[in-house]
N, C-alpha and C positions, 0 to 999 in steps of 0.2 A: 581606505585599506582599497590596494587593488584588487582588482576582481579579473580573471579570466574566462573570454566567451567564448566557447566556439559555434562560431556563426553558421556553421555547416549544420551543426545538431540542430540547433535552432530553426534553422530552414524548414528540416528536416521534417518539423512538426506542424509543420506550415500545409495548408492546402493552395498548391498556385493555383492562383484565380484566373479562368479561362474568360476572356469576351467581356473585361471592365467595362463599364461605362459611366456617362458621366450620374446616370439614378442607382449606381449600382449601391444595395444595402449596406447599412451601417457594419451590420453582422457578417457580410461574405468579405468587407475589409478586414475585418479585426480577425479572420480567419485564415488571410493570407499573410497578415504583417504581425512581425515578433517585435514586442517592447524590449528589446536586449540589454539596456541601462538607461538611468536618469543622469543624463548630462546637463551642466547647468541651470538654464531657466523651459530646457526640452526633455529629449530623450533621443537614443540612439538605437532607427527600426531598421529590419531586413527583411523584406518580404518579395514575391516573385508574381506575374499577372502580362497577360496579354490584351490589348485593348486600347482604350483612352482613360485616361483620370480626369476630374475635374480640375478645373483652375482654380490654386490657393496660392495662396502668399502668408508670408512671416515677416510681421508687424517688428515682432523684435530681435531681429539678426540674422545674417546670412544663414542658409544650409546649404549644408555639402552633400554629392549626393556621389555616390559613387556606385559604378556600374561592376555588378559580380559576375554576371555571366548574359548573354544574350546581347539584344540590341534595342535603343529606343531612340525617338526623336524629342526633345526637349525643348518647347517653345518658352520663351520667358520674355515680356513683356514688360519694358520700361520707359520710361520717357522721351528715347530716342525713339522708341519702334520695337518690334516686335523680332528676335533673334530665333533660329532654330538650328539646333546643335544634333547631328548624330553621334549617339555616344556608342560605343561597345565595351565588351568586357575588358576590365583592368583600367578604363579611364573615368575623372573625375572630374567634377565641374561645382565652382562654387555660384549661387543663386543668389543675387544680390537682396537683403532685407529691403521688403517690402512691394518685392518685384512679382507680378501673379506670373504663374508657369503652369505649364502640364505637360505629361506625359501620353505620349503616342510609341504602341508598341505591336505588330501585326506580327511578329514571330514567336515575342517573348521574351521578355526580361529578368533578371533579379535583381535588385538594387539594396543598397545600405545609405541608410543618412542619417547626419546629424538634423532634428529639427529643431527650430526651436518653437516654443508656445506662444501664446495659441498660433494656431492656425485659421486663416479664412478659408471658408472654400465656398466655389460658385457654380450653379450648372449652366449659366448663363454663357451665350456663344460670344460673347466680348465681355470680359470680367470689369471693364472701367467702368459699366452702366450700372452696377450692381455694388451693393455694401460689401455684399460677402458674408458668410454665415458661419462664426468661430465654433471651431471642433478641434478634436483632440484628434492625434495620430498624423500618416503620412495619406 
């Protein structure tokens, strides 16, 4: 059955997470990100933050990231090395399956993602030195 989702309305119910960091408690992340819908083997999420995320990867599929407002740097580590992308409102990127990636935003960003689960996270400086920790969400 079709489902209409008002992304802005959902975002208005969420806290903008100032100063996100690799050790941000899960309850603060949950307060900042709305689970908009289930989709295939994961979900569609939206939220806003400034700061830096932990490294994450999605072993079961590509992740779609759409910048709704603001700006972020997205670093993706693949077998060929690390690449950093400067993304601003209206831009979208597809993060390849299994690639470690993280977001950095000094001024703040609001994103919508289509995220396969499970998601592995790590607070390590180099994600390739750790197996990661499976968890849900963005």
